[in-house]
Each structure stands twice: as structure tokens, then as C-alpha cells.
PDB file as gemmi writes it, atoms N, CA and C in Angstrom:
CRYST1    1.000    1.000    1.000  90.00  90.00  90.00 P 1                      
ATOM      1  N   MET A   1       0.931  -1.086  -0.146  1.00  0.00           N  
ATOM      2  CA  MET A   1      -0.039   0.212  -0.187  1.00  0.00           C  
ATOM      3  C   MET A   1       0.659   1.223   0.148  1.00  0.00           C  
ATOM      4  N   SER A   2       0.609   2.284  -1.079  1.00  0.00           N  
ATOM      5  CA  SER A   2       1.186   3.640  -0.999  1.00  0.00           C  
ATOM      6  C   SER A   2       0.720   3.842   0.582  1.00  0.00           C  
ATOM      7  N   ASN A   3       1.401   4.987   1.022  1.00  0.00           N  
ATOM      8  CA  ASN A   3       0.979   5.952   2.132  1.00  0.00           C  
ATOM      9  C   ASN A   3       0.388   7.167   1.939  1.00  0.00           C  
ATOM     10  N   PRO A   4      -0.991   7.398   1.334  1.00  0.00           N  
ATOM     11  CA  PRO A   4      -1.594   8.717   0.953  1.00  0.00           C  
ATOM     12  C   PRO A   4      -1.811   9.222   2.565  1.00  0.00           C  
ATOM     13  N   ASP A   5      -1.684  10.633   2.391  1.00  0.00           N  
ATOM     14  CA  ASP A   5      -2.056  11.281   3.614  1.00  0.00           C  
ATOM     15  C   ASP A   5      -3.208  10.617   4.396  1.00  0.00           C  
ATOM     16  N   ILE A   6      -2.598  10.151   5.427  1.00  0.00           N  
ATOM     17  CA  ILE A   6      -3.818   9.767   6.382  1.00  0.00           C  
ATOM     18  C   ILE A   6      -4.935  10.430   6.912  1.00  0.00           C  
ATOM     19  N   GLU A   7      -4.862  11.964   6.719  1.00  0.00           N  
ATOM     20  CA  GLU A   7      -5.749  13.052   7.212  1.00  0.00           C  
ATOM     21  C   GLU A   7      -6.971  13.283   5.954  1.00  0.00           C  
ATOM     22  N   SER A   8      -6.520  12.347   4.842  1.00  0.00           N  
ATOM     23  CA  SER A   8      -7.467  12.685   3.969  1.00  0.00           C  
ATOM     24  C   SER A   8      -7.957  11.215   3.549  1.00  0.00           C  
ATOM     25  N   PHE A   9      -9.570  11.880   3.063  1.00  0.00           N  
ATOM     26  CA  PHE A   9      -9.972  10.571   2.209  1.00  0.00           C  
ATOM     27  C   PHE A   9      -9.451   9.689   1.507  1.00  0.00           C  
ATOM     28  N   GLY A  10      -8.404  10.301   0.687  1.00  0.00           N  
ATOM     29  CA  GLY A  10      -7.700   9.592  -0.359  1.00  0.00           C  
ATOM     30  C   GLY A  10      -6.994   8.202   0.215  1.00  0.00           C  
ATOM     31  N   VAL A  11      -6.937   7.973   1.364  1.00  0.00           N  
ATOM     32  CA  VAL A  11      -6.457   6.762   2.322  1.00  0.00           C  
ATOM     33  C   VAL A  11      -7.535   5.621   1.932  1.00  0.00           C  
ATOM     34  N   LEU A  12      -8.690   5.818   1.756  1.00  0.00           N  
ATOM     35  CA  LEU A  12      -9.737   4.975   1.676  1.00  0.00           C  
ATOM     36  C   LEU A  12     -10.188   4.618   0.412  1.00  0.00           C  
ATOM     37  N   VAL A  13      -9.137   5.189  -0.805  1.00  0.00           N  
ATOM     38  CA  VAL A  13      -9.459   4.783  -2.151  1.00  0.00           C  
ATOM     39  C   VAL A  13      -8.973   3.449  -2.358  1.00  0.00           C  
ATOM     40  N   ASN A  14      -9.584   2.585  -3.062  1.00  0.00           N  
ATOM     41  CA  ASN A  14      -9.543   1.204  -3.176  1.00  0.00           C  
ATOM     42  C   ASN A  14      -8.994   0.636  -1.864  1.00  0.00           C  
ATOM     43  N   ILE A  15      -9.642   0.776  -0.753  1.00  0.00           N  
ATOM     44  CA  ILE A  15      -9.381  -0.176   0.458  1.00  0.00           C  
ATOM     45  C   ILE A  15      -9.721  -1.215   0.425  1.00  0.00           C  
ATOM     46  N   GLN A  16     -10.189  -1.947  -0.564  1.00  0.00           N  
ATOM     47  CA  GLN A  16     -10.547  -3.197  -0.630  1.00  0.00           C  
ATOM     48  C   GLN A  16      -9.399  -3.917  -1.132  1.00  0.00           C  
ATOM     49  N   ASP A  17      -8.209  -3.243  -1.718  1.00  0.00           N  
ATOM     50  CA  ASP A  17      -7.092  -3.809  -2.130  1.00  0.00           C  
ATOM     51  C   ASP A  17      -6.056  -3.930  -1.226  1.00  0.00           C  
ATOM     52  N   TYR A  18      -6.297  -3.425   0.134  1.00  0.00           N  
ATOM     53  CA  TYR A  18      -5.131  -3.227   1.291  1.00  0.00           C  
ATOM     54  C   TYR A  18      -5.364  -4.762   1.764  1.00  0.00           C  
ATOM     55  N   SER A  19      -3.918  -5.146   2.567  1.00  0.00           N  
ATOM     56  CA  SER A  19      -3.767  -6.494   2.674  1.00  0.00           C  
ATOM     57  C   SER A  19      -4.524  -6.441   4.210  1.00  0.00           C  
ATOM     58  N   ASP A  20      -4.571  -7.157   4.787  1.00  0.00           N  
ATOM     59  CA  ASP A  20      -5.091  -7.345   6.572  1.00  0.00           C  
ATOM     60  C   ASP A  20      -4.298  -6.765   7.309  1.00  0.00           C  
ATOM     61  N   GLY A  21      -2.644  -6.622   6.713  1.00  0.00           N  
ATOM     62  CA  GLY A  21      -2.058  -5.841   7.895  1.00  0.00           C  
ATOM     63  C   GLY A  21      -1.957  -4.502   7.378  1.00  0.00           C  
ATOM     64  N   GLU A  22      -1.887  -4.308   6.145  1.00  0.00           N  
ATOM     65  CA  GLU A  22      -2.145  -2.615   5.940  1.00  0.00           C  
ATOM     66  C   GLU A  22      -3.570  -2.174   6.395  1.00  0.00           C  
ATOM     67  N   LEU A  23      -4.558  -2.850   6.816  1.00  0.00           N  
ATOM     68  CA  LEU A  23      -5.679  -2.436   7.298  1.00  0.00           C  
ATOM     69  C   LEU A  23      -5.706  -2.256   8.764  1.00  0.00           C  
ATOM     70  N   LYS A  24      -4.900  -3.189   9.574  1.00  0.00           N  
ATOM     71  CA  LYS A  24      -4.788  -3.002  10.910  1.00  0.00           C  
ATOM     72  C   LYS A  24      -3.950  -2.143  11.148  1.00  0.00           C  
ATOM     73  N   ALA A  25      -2.621  -1.792  10.447  1.00  0.00           N  
ATOM     74  CA  ALA A  25      -1.750  -0.617  10.444  1.00  0.00           C  
ATOM     75  C   ALA A  25      -2.618   0.594  10.340  1.00  0.00           C  
ATOM     76  N   LEU A  26      -3.578   1.037   9.347  1.00  0.00           N  
ATOM     77  CA  LEU A  26      -4.240   1.894   9.071  1.00  0.00           C  
ATOM     78  C   LEU A  26      -5.325   2.171  10.333  1.00  0.00           C  
ATOM     79  N   SER A  27      -5.830   1.388  11.053  1.00  0.00           N  
ATOM     80  CA  SER A  27      -6.817   1.560  11.705  1.00  0.00           C  
ATOM     81  C   SER A  27      -5.841   1.753  13.127  1.00  0.00           C  
ATOM     82  N   GLU A  28      -4.886   1.250  13.500  1.00  0.00           N  
ATOM     83  CA  GLU A  28      -4.127   1.777  14.400  1.00  0.00           C  
ATOM     84  C   GLU A  28      -3.840   3.081  14.796  1.00  0.00           C  
ATOM     85  N   GLU A  29      -3.250   3.754  13.361  1.00  0.00           N  
ATOM     86  CA  GLU A  29      -2.686   5.197  13.111  1.00  0.00           C  
ATOM     87  C   GLU A  29      -3.948   5.975  13.346  1.00  0.00           C  
ATOM     88  N   LEU A  30      -4.928   5.516  12.988  1.00  0.00           N  
ATOM     89  CA  LEU A  30      -6.313   6.320  13.008  1.00  0.00           C  
ATOM     90  C   LEU A  30      -7.060   6.419  14.575  1.00  0.00           C  
ATOM     91  N   GLN A  31      -6.755   5.243  15.076  1.00  0.00           N  
ATOM     92  CA  GLN A  31      -7.001   5.643  16.597  1.00  0.00           C  
ATOM     93  C   GLN A  31      -5.772   6.115  17.371  1.00  0.00           C  
ATOM     94  N   ARG A  32      -5.137   6.183  17.139  1.00  0.00           N  
ATOM     95  CA  ARG A  32      -4.018   6.863  17.812  1.00  0.00           C  
ATOM     96  C   ARG A  32      -4.313   8.507  17.798  1.00  0.00           C  
ATOM     97  N   GLU A  33      -4.543   8.723  16.446  1.00  0.00           N  
ATOM     98  CA  GLU A  33      -4.682   9.966  15.966  1.00  0.00           C  
ATOM     99  C   GLU A  33      -6.142  10.774  16.816  1.00  0.00           C  
ATOM    100  N   GLU A  34      -7.005   9.579  16.927  1.00  0.00           N  
ATOM    101  CA  GLU A  34      -8.282  10.000  17.328  1.00  0.00           C  
ATOM    102  C   GLU A  34      -7.860  10.308  19.000  1.00  0.00           C  
ATOM    103  N   ARG A  35      -7.282   9.269  19.634  1.00  0.00           N  
ATOM    104  CA  ARG A  35      -6.892   9.562  21.217  1.00  0.00           C  
ATOM    105  C   ARG A  35      -6.109  10.856  21.175  1.00  0.00           C  
ATOM    106  N   GLU A  36      -5.461  11.217  20.534  1.00  0.00           N  
ATOM    107  CA  GLU A  36      -4.702  12.725  20.537  1.00  0.00           C  
ATOM    108  C   GLU A  36      -5.582  13.680  20.436  1.00  0.00           C  
ATOM    109  N   VAL A  37      -6.710  13.952  19.368  1.00  0.00           N  
ATOM    110  CA  VAL A  37      -7.530  14.721  19.078  1.00  0.00           C  
ATOM    111  C   VAL A  37      -8.869  14.663  20.549  1.00  0.00           C  
ATOM    112  N   SER A  38      -8.851  13.692  21.082  1.00  0.00           N  
ATOM    113  CA  SER A  38      -9.539  13.658  22.341  1.00  0.00           C  
ATOM    114  C   SER A  38      -8.859  14.240  23.291  1.00  0.00           C  
ATOM    115  N   ARG A  39      -7.845  13.846  23.490  1.00  0.00           N  
ATOM    116  CA  ARG A  39      -6.866  14.418  24.617  1.00  0.00           C  
ATOM    117  C   ARG A  39      -6.841  16.176  24.411  1.00  0.00           C  
ATOM    118  N   ARG A  40      -6.858  16.438  23.076  1.00  0.00           N  
ATOM    119  CA  ARG A  40      -6.409  17.866  22.935  1.00  0.00           C  
ATOM    120  C   ARG A  40      -7.912  18.667  23.112  1.00  0.00           C  
ATOM    121  N   ARG A  41      -9.000  17.993  22.987  1.00  0.00           N  
ATOM    122  CA  ARG A  41     -10.184  18.656  23.367  1.00  0.00           C  
ATOM    123  C   ARG A  41     -10.674  18.981  24.371  1.00  0.00           C  
ATOM    124  N   ARG A  42     -10.174  17.563  25.182  1.00  0.00           N  
ATOM    125  CA  ARG A  42     -10.359  17.719  27.015  1.00  0.00           C  
ATOM    126  C   ARG A  42      -9.368  19.015  27.434  1.00  0.00           C  
ATOM    127  N   ILE A  43      -8.372  19.390  26.717  1.00  0.00           N  
ATOM    128  CA  ILE A  43      -7.569  20.393  27.399  1.00  0.00           C  
ATOM    129  C   ILE A  43      -8.074  21.670  27.100  1.00  0.00           C  
ATOM    130  N   ILE A  44      -8.681  21.626  26.068  1.00  0.00           N  
ATOM    131  CA  ILE A  44      -9.290  22.740  25.523  1.00  0.00           C  
ATOM    132  C   ILE A  44     -10.723  22.842  26.383  1.00  0.00           C  
ATOM    133  N   HIS A  45     -11.619  22.018  26.600  1.00  0.00           N  
ATOM    134  CA  HIS A  45     -12.734  22.589  27.425  1.00  0.00           C  
ATOM    135  C   HIS A  45     -12.123  22.654  28.610  1.00  0.00           C  
ATOM    136  N   GLY A  46     -11.248  21.874  29.457  1.00  0.00           N  
ATOM    137  CA  GLY A  46     -10.889  22.290  30.814  1.00  0.00           C  
ATOM    138  C   GLY A  46     -10.543  23.960  30.590  1.00  0.00           C  
ATOM    139  N   LYS A  47      -9.672  24.456  29.690  1.00  0.00           N  
ATOM    140  CA  LYS A  47      -9.366  25.809  29.560  1.00  0.00           C  
ATOM    141  C   LYS A  47     -10.912  26.612  29.553  1.00  0.00           C  
ATOM    142  N   LEU A  48     -11.754  26.333  28.897  1.00  0.00           N  
ATOM    143  CA  LEU A  48     -12.882  26.955  28.585  1.00  0.00           C  
ATOM    144  C   LEU A  48     -13.771  27.060  30.073  1.00  0.00           C  
ATOM    145  N   ASP A  49     -13.791  25.686  30.602  1.00  0.00           N  
ATOM    146  CA  ASP A  49     -14.337  25.921  31.838  1.00  0.00           C  
ATOM    147  C   ASP A  49     -13.553  26.720  32.889  1.00  0.00           C  
ATOM    148  N   ILE A  50     -12.385  27.000  32.886  1.00  0.00           N  
ATOM    149  CA  ILE A  50     -11.413  27.959  33.925  1.00  0.00           C  
ATOM    150  C   ILE A  50     -12.012  29.269  33.477  1.00  0.00           C  
ATOM    151  N   ILE A  51     -12.323  29.787  31.865  1.00  0.00           N  
ATOM    152  CA  ILE A  51     -12.352  31.178  31.676  1.00  0.00           C  
ATOM    153  C   ILE A  51     -13.961  31.305  31.879  1.00  0.00           C  
ATOM    154  N   ARG A  52     -14.681  30.421  31.697  1.00  0.00           N  
ATOM    155  CA  ARG A  52     -15.890  30.482  32.088  1.00  0.00           C  
ATOM    156  C   ARG A  52     -16.370  30.879  33.633  1.00  0.00           C  
ATOM    157  N   ALA A  53     -15.733  29.966  34.381  1.00  0.00           N  
ATOM    158  CA  ALA A  53     -15.890  30.371  35.991  1.00  0.00           C  
ATOM    159  C   ALA A  53     -15.102  31.600  36.179  1.00  0.00           C  
ATOM    160  N   GLU A  54     -13.954  32.405  35.805  1.00  0.00           N  
ATOM    161  CA  GLU A  54     -13.483  33.735  36.185  1.00  0.00           C  
ATOM    162  C   GLU A  54     -14.669  34.637  35.425  1.00  0.00           C  
ATOM    163  N   ILE A  55     -15.100  34.666  34.287  1.00  0.00           N  
ATOM    164  CA  ILE A  55     -16.201  35.255  34.018  1.00  0.00           C  
ATOM    165  C   ILE A  55     -17.274  35.500  34.844  1.00  0.00           C  
ATOM    166  N   VAL A  56     -18.007  34.705  35.454  1.00  0.00           N  
ATOM    167  CA  VAL A  56     -19.002  34.235  36.341  1.00  0.00           C  
ATOM    168  C   VAL A  56     -18.632  34.874  37.785  1.00  0.00           C  
ATOM    169  N   ARG A  57     -17.361  34.580  38.123  1.00  0.00           N  
ATOM    170  CA  ARG A  57     -16.735  35.360  39.339  1.00  0.00           C  
ATOM    171  C   ARG A  57     -16.477  36.746  38.973  1.00  0.00           C  
ATOM    172  N   ARG A  58     -16.160  37.385  38.219  1.00  0.00           N  
ATOM    173  CA  ARG A  58     -16.071  38.921  37.941  1.00  0.00           C  
ATOM    174  C   ARG A  58     -17.482  39.493  37.573  1.00  0.00           C  
ATOM    175  N   LEU A  59     -18.556  38.871  37.306  1.00  0.00           N  
ATOM    176  CA  LEU A  59     -20.023  39.328  37.150  1.00  0.00           C  
ATOM    177  C   LEU A  59     -20.675  39.289  38.576  1.00  0.00           C  
ATOM    178  N   ARG A  60     -20.189  38.134  39.235  1.00  0.00           N  
ATOM    179  CA  ARG A  60     -20.703  38.098  40.505  1.00  0.00           C  
ATOM    180  C   ARG A  60     -20.169  39.337  41.681  1.00  0.00           C  
ATOM    181  N   ASP A  61     -19.041  39.461  41.467  1.00  0.00           N  
ATOM    182  CA  ASP A  61     -18.319  40.287  41.911  1.00  0.00           C  
ATOM    183  C   ASP A  61     -18.920  41.805  41.838  1.00  0.00           C  
ATOM    184  N   LYS A  62     -18.938  42.075  40.346  1.00  0.00           N  
ATOM    185  CA  LYS A  62     -19.519  43.187  40.076  1.00  0.00           C  
ATOM    186  C   LYS A  62     -21.159  43.401  40.374  1.00  0.00           C  
ATOM    187  N   HIS A  63     -21.706  42.537  40.436  1.00  0.00           N  
ATOM    188  CA  HIS A  63     -23.245  42.550  41.000  1.00  0.00           C  
ATOM    189  C   HIS A  63     -23.319  42.876  42.325  1.00  0.00           C  
ATOM    190  N   GLN A  64     -22.451  42.388  43.298  1.00  0.00           N  
ATOM    191  CA  GLN A  64     -22.268  42.217  44.807  1.00  0.00           C  
ATOM    192  C   GLN A  64     -21.762  44.005  45.053  1.00  0.00           C  
ATOM    193  N   SER A  65     -20.978  44.712  44.008  1.00  0.00           N  
ATOM    194  CA  SER A  65     -20.436  45.757  44.424  1.00  0.00           C  
ATOM    195  C   SER A  65     -21.547  46.841  43.755  1.00  0.00           C  
ATOM    196  N   GLY A  66     -22.501  46.236  43.408  1.00  0.00           N  
ATOM    197  CA  GLY A  66     -23.411  47.297  42.949  1.00  0.00           C  
ATOM    198  C   GLY A  66     -23.258  47.514  41.709  1.00  0.00           C  
ATOM    199  N   GLY A  67     -22.056  46.894  40.530  1.00  0.00           N  
ATOM    200  CA  GLY A  67     -22.189  48.087  39.273  1.00  0.00           C  
ATOM    201  C   GLY A  67     -22.919  47.245  38.177  1.00  0.00           C  
ATOM    202  N   VAL A  68     -22.944  47.802  37.428  1.00  0.00           N  
ATOM    203  CA  VAL A  68     -24.013  47.464  36.082  1.00  0.00           C  
ATOM    204  C   VAL A  68     -23.307  46.287  35.503  1.00  0.00           C  
ATOM    205  N   LEU A  69     -24.155  45.274  35.333  1.00  0.00           N  
ATOM    206  CA  LEU A  69     -23.722  44.195  34.675  1.00  0.00           C  
ATOM    207  C   LEU A  69     -23.650  44.144  33.163  1.00  0.00           C  
ATOM    208  N   PHE A  70     -24.632  44.956  32.645  1.00  0.00           N  
ATOM    209  CA  PHE A  70     -24.832  45.012  31.131  1.00  0.00           C  
ATOM    210  C   PHE A  70     -25.098  46.547  30.861  1.00  0.00           C  
ATOM    211  N   SER A  71     -24.660  47.093  29.866  1.00  0.00           N  
ATOM    212  CA  SER A  71     -24.656  48.546  29.402  1.00  0.00           C  
ATOM    213  C   SER A  71     -25.788  48.633  28.258  1.00  0.00           C  
ATOM    214  N   GLU A  72     -26.105  49.732  27.935  1.00  0.00           N  
ATOM    215  CA  GLU A  72     -27.012  49.926  26.791  1.00  0.00           C  
ATOM    216  C   GLU A  72     -26.528  49.364  25.688  1.00  0.00           C  
ATOM    217  N   GLY A  73     -25.189  49.641  25.528  1.00  0.00           N  
ATOM    218  CA  GLY A  73     -24.391  49.189  24.340  1.00  0.00           C  
ATOM    219  C   GLY A  73     -24.320  47.928  24.083  1.00  0.00           C  
ATOM    220  N   ASP A  74     -24.365  47.225  25.045  1.00  0.00           N  
ATOM    221  CA  ASP A  74     -24.570  45.586  25.239  1.00  0.00           C  
ATOM    222  C   ASP A  74     -25.849  44.860  24.632  1.00  0.00           C  
ATOM    223  N   ILE A  75     -26.891  45.362  25.385  1.00  0.00           N  
ATOM    224  CA  ILE A  75     -28.126  45.343  24.516  1.00  0.00           C  
ATOM    225  C   ILE A  75     -28.241  45.345  23.047  1.00  0.00           C  
ATOM    226  N   SER A  76     -27.868  46.586  22.656  1.00  0.00           N  
ATOM    227  CA  SER A  76     -28.041  46.980  21.192  1.00  0.00           C  
ATOM    228  C   SER A  76     -27.297  46.126  20.724  1.00  0.00           C  
ATOM    229  N   LEU A  77     -25.843  45.624  21.094  1.00  0.00           N  
ATOM    230  CA  LEU A  77     -25.046  44.785  20.351  1.00  0.00           C  
ATOM    231  C   LEU A  77     -25.720  43.186  20.103  1.00  0.00           C  
ATOM    232  N   LEU A  78     -26.373  42.869  21.384  1.00  0.00           N  
ATOM    233  CA  LEU A  78     -27.056  41.519  21.254  1.00  0.00           C  
ATOM    234  C   LEU A  78     -28.100  41.541  20.396  1.00  0.00           C  
ATOM    235  N   GLY A  79     -29.062  42.771  20.116  1.00  0.00           N  
ATOM    236  CA  GLY A  79     -29.978  42.618  19.177  1.00  0.00           C  
ATOM    237  C   GLY A  79     -29.278  42.555  17.578  1.00  0.00           C  
ATOM    238  N   GLY A  80     -28.336  43.278  17.730  1.00  0.00           N  
ATOM    239  CA  GLY A  80     -28.052  43.314  16.379  1.00  0.00           C  
ATOM    240  C   GLY A  80     -27.236  41.881  15.953  1.00  0.00           C  
ATOM    241  N   ILE A  81     -26.659  41.251  17.042  1.00  0.00           N  
ATOM    242  CA  ILE A  81     -26.588  39.705  16.724  1.00  0.00           C  
ATOM    243  C   ILE A  81     -27.536  38.861  16.584  1.00  0.00           C  
ATOM    244  N   LEU A  82     -28.680  39.098  17.414  1.00  0.00           N  
ATOM    245  CA  LEU A  82     -29.407  38.095  17.189  1.00  0.00           C  
ATOM    246  C   LEU A  82     -30.491  38.396  16.006  1.00  0.00           C  
ATOM    247  N   SER A  83     -30.507  39.351  15.452  1.00  0.00           N  
ATOM    248  CA  SER A  83     -31.419  39.858  14.514  1.00  0.00           C  
ATOM    249  C   SER A  83     -30.476  39.544  12.808  1.00  0.00           C  
ATOM    250  N   GLY A  84     -29.250  39.089  13.141  1.00  0.00           N  
ATOM    251  CA  GLY A  84     -28.275  38.786  11.854  1.00  0.00           C  
ATOM    252  C   GLY A  84     -27.585  40.008  11.332  1.00  0.00           C  
ATOM    253  N   LYS A  85     -27.675  41.026  12.061  1.00  0.00           N  
ATOM    254  CA  LYS A  85     -27.254  42.189  11.276  1.00  0.00           C  
ATOM    255  C   LYS A  85     -26.001  42.739  12.125  1.00  0.00           C  
ATOM    256  N   SER A  86     -25.199  43.381  11.319  1.00  0.00           N  
ATOM    257  CA  SER A  86     -23.921  43.707  11.791  1.00  0.00           C  
ATOM    258  C   SER A  86     -23.801  45.003  12.566  1.00  0.00           C  
ATOM    259  N   LEU A  87     -23.036  45.627  13.146  1.00  0.00           N  
ATOM    260  CA  LEU A  87     -22.896  47.078  13.582  1.00  0.00           C  
ATOM    261  C   LEU A  87     -23.223  48.074  12.940  1.00  0.00           C  
ATOM    262  N   THR A  88     -23.056  48.303  11.610  1.00  0.00           N  
ATOM    263  CA  THR A  88     -23.562  48.955  10.658  1.00  0.00           C  
ATOM    264  C   THR A  88     -24.931  48.196  10.019  1.00  0.00           C  
ATOM    265  N   GLY A  89     -25.264  47.584  10.466  1.00  0.00           N  
ATOM    266  CA  GLY A  89     -26.755  47.306  10.220  1.00  0.00           C  
ATOM    267  C   GLY A  89     -27.152  45.971   8.707  1.00  0.00           C  
ATOM    268  N   GLU A  90     -25.881  45.949   8.410  1.00  0.00           N  
ATOM    269  CA  GLU A  90     -25.961  44.809   6.920  1.00  0.00           C  
ATOM    270  C   GLU A  90     -25.246  43.773   7.134  1.00  0.00           C  
ATOM    271  N   GLY A  91     -25.912  42.463   6.730  1.00  0.00           N  
ATOM    272  CA  GLY A  91     -24.968  41.402   6.444  1.00  0.00           C  
ATOM    273  C   GLY A  91     -24.868  40.643   7.563  1.00  0.00           C  
ATOM    274  N   ASP A  92     -24.040  39.693   7.574  1.00  0.00           N  
ATOM    275  CA  ASP A  92     -23.986  38.648   8.559  1.00  0.00           C  
ATOM    276  C   ASP A  92     -22.521  39.467   9.786  1.00  0.00           C  
ATOM    277  N   PRO A  93     -22.623  39.654  10.864  1.00  0.00           N  
ATOM    278  CA  PRO A  93     -21.887  40.140  11.607  1.00  0.00           C  
ATOM    279  C   PRO A  93     -20.475  39.401  11.883  1.00  0.00           C  
ATOM    280  N   GLN A  94     -20.540  38.064  11.551  1.00  0.00           N  
ATOM    281  CA  GLN A  94     -19.024  37.373  11.273  1.00  0.00           C  
ATOM    282  C   GLN A  94     -18.482  37.826  10.198  1.00  0.00           C  
ATOM    283  N   GLN A  95     -19.188  38.195   9.135  1.00  0.00           N  
ATOM    284  CA  GLN A  95     -18.250  38.374   8.007  1.00  0.00           C  
ATOM    285  C   GLN A  95     -18.139  39.824   7.567  1.00  0.00           C  
ATOM    286  N   ASP A  96     -18.344  41.079   8.133  1.00  0.00           N  
ATOM    287  CA  ASP A  96     -18.352  42.514   8.083  1.00  0.00           C  
ATOM    288  C   ASP A  96     -16.887  42.622   8.366  1.00  0.00           C  
TER     289      ASP A  96                                                      
END                                                                             
């Protein structure tokens, strides 16, 4: 078996021609890759959890000290996002 890029679907072209050993090796390689992706996702989710907890802590502190949690500008911005309008009032906010 030639060794096409394992990340492309090209590796599956003519898969019926692979030997049992080649299929086993390919399966093992993809399983290793999947474990690495899962490990990286767990790390990212852990970081996101820490960031969210800090945001909640800051909002709680701000609320307890009598601070305003959201400004009028925040509400306007949210309205624009929810309506699919950009800050200029046109198009997708993520593409402007």
C-alpha cells in the first residue's frame, strides 16, 4: 500500500485492495490520532471551563458591589447579533 496522507479520504480509495496487515496498521494509526484529538479537546474544554468560571466570578463580584452588569451598548449589540445584522446594520456580523 502506498501511504497517502492519513488525514485525507484518499487513504480510503481502493481500500478493498489493502492487505489485512495494511488495514490493521491504518486502523491503529487512526486510533492513535483519535486519542490525540480527544486529549486536545479535553484540554481545550478544561481551559474554557476555567475561563467561564472566571467570567462568572467577575460578574458576581460586579453585581455584589452594585456595578452594572450590562450596558445599553451591550443590549444593542446583542440585538444586532440576534437579528443577524452587523454593527452597521447590514449582513452577517461575522463576515463584516
